[in-house]
Structures are given as C-alpha cells and as structure tokens.
C-alpha positions as CSV (number, residue, x, y, z in Angstrom):
1,M,-14.3,-9.4,0.8
2,T,-15.3,-6.2,-0.9
3,Q,-13.0,-3.7,-2.5
4,Y,-13.2,0.0,-2.0
5,L,-11.6,2.8,-4.0
6,C,-10.8,5.8,-1.8
7,L,-10.2,9.2,-3.3
8,M,-8.2,11.4,-1.0
9,K,-7.5,15.1,-0.7
10,M,-4.8,16.4,1.6
11,T,-5.9,18.7,4.4
12,P,-3.8,21.7,5.4
13,K,-2.2,19.4,8.1
14,G,-1.4,16.8,5.4
15,R,0.2,19.3,3.2
16,A,2.2,20.8,6.0
17,E,3.4,17.3,7.0
18,I,3.9,16.0,3.5
19,A,7.4,14.6,4.3
20,K,5.7,12.3,6.8
21,S,3.2,10.9,4.3
22,L,4.9,7.5,3.6
23,D,5.3,6.9,7.3
24,R,1.7,7.9,7.9
25,G,0.6,5.4,5.2
26,S,2.3,2.6,7.2
27,E,0.7,3.8,10.4
28,I,-2.7,3.8,8.8
29,Q,-2.2,0.2,7.5
30,D,-1.3,-0.9,11.0
31,A,-4.3,0.9,12.5
32,I,-6.8,-0.7,10.1
33,A,-5.3,-4.2,10.0
34,E,-7.0,-5.2,13.3
35,L,-10.3,-4.5,11.5
36,G,-9.5,-7.0,8.7
37,V,-9.0,-4.1,6.2
38,T,-6.0,-4.2,3.9
39,R,-4.7,-1.4,1.7
40,L,-4.0,-3.2,-1.6
41,D,-2.4,-0.4,-3.5
42,Y,-2.2,3.3,-3.7
43,W,-1.3,6.0,-6.3
44,V,-0.4,9.7,-6.0
45,T,-2.6,11.5,-8.5
46,L,-2.8,14.8,-10.3
47,G,-6.1,16.7,-10.6
48,G,-8.9,16.9,-8.1
49,F,-7.5,14.3,-5.7
50,D,-4.0,13.9,-4.3
51,C,-4.1,10.2,-3.8
52,V,-6.2,7.1,-4.6
53,M,-6.1,4.0,-2.4
54,L,-7.6,0.6,-3.0
55,F,-8.7,-1.3,0.1
56,D,-10.1,-4.8,0.7
57,A,-12.5,-5.1,3.6
58,P,-14.9,-7.8,5.0
59,D,-17.9,-5.5,4.8
60,D,-19.1,-1.9,4.8
61,A,-19.0,-1.6,8.6
62,A,-15.3,-2.6,8.7
63,M,-14.5,-0.2,5.9
64,G,-16.5,2.6,7.6
65,H,-14.6,2.0,10.8
66,A,-11.3,2.1,8.9
67,L,-12.2,5.4,7.3
68,M,-13.0,6.8,10.7
69,K,-9.6,5.7,11.9
70,I,-7.9,7.2,8.9
71,G,-9.8,10.5,9.6
72,T,-8.3,10.7,13.1
73,F,-4.9,11.2,11.5
74,G,-6.2,14.6,10.2
75,A,-4.1,14.4,7.0
76,V,-6.8,13.6,4.4
77,E,-10.4,14.0,3.5
78,T,-11.9,11.0,1.7
79,Q,-14.6,10.0,-0.8
80,T,-15.0,6.2,-1.0
81,L,-16.6,4.0,-3.7
82,S,-17.5,0.3,-3.4
83,V,-15.9,-1.5,-6.3
84,I,-17.5,-4.3,-8.4
85,G,-14.7,-6.2,-10.0
86,K,-14.9,-7.4,-13.7
87,D,-15.6,-11.0,-12.7
88,D,-18.5,-10.0,-10.5
89,Y,-19.7,-7.6,-13.1
90,A,-19.7,-10.3,-15.7
91,A,-21.7,-12.5,-13.4
92,I,-24.3,-9.7,-12.9
93,L,-24.6,-9.3,-16.6
94,A,-25.0,-13.0,-17.1
95,Q,-27.8,-13.1,-14.5
96,L,-29.4,-10.1,-16.1
97,A,-29.3,-11.9,-19.5
98,R,-31.1,-14.9,-18.0
99,E,-33.8,-12.7,-16.5
100,T,-34.4,-10.5,-19.5
101,P,-36.7,-11.9,-22.2
C-alpha cells in the first residue's frame, strides 16, 4: 500500500456548506472504501490549505479514482503527494550507500 498526503482547499460550495463538512468526510470515506482506499487521518489547517488528509491506497490508479470521486462532491480542490515513509526512506538510503563508491 502507498500513502498519499492530500492538500485541500475549500471551494465556494464547500465554504457555503461548512456545517456539513464532517458528514461529507464520512460520505467520502464510504465512497472510496470500495476502491481499497482508506482515509487514515485528517487535520484542519491554517494557511494556504484548509485541510490535509492522509490516505492509504493500493496504487496510483486507485488513489486517482478516489480523488475523482472526492471531486464530484464539489466541496474541495486537491493537490496530492505520494508519501515515502521513514522506513522506506531508510531502505532507499541504505541501497544508495551500497551503490555509491
């Protein structure tokens, strides 16, 4: 499984329906579960983005499909990053050390 960090900005619709945001989060989770995608955690943020969500997905295609479903709600615009966890990063560095003279 791959993790994805999704940066979200509310759309005008999302701002107008802010009171529904927690319910919408549950609806989103239900909509993407059938794709094997899970929302692991989320945070409301200050600054350039309104919310950050961490997802776990089997692959890029499943996450892409999930993002399209999230987009159909019309409440947020997203920018998504694939995440390399610290254990995988350590393994990459170890491999690099073995390859570098």
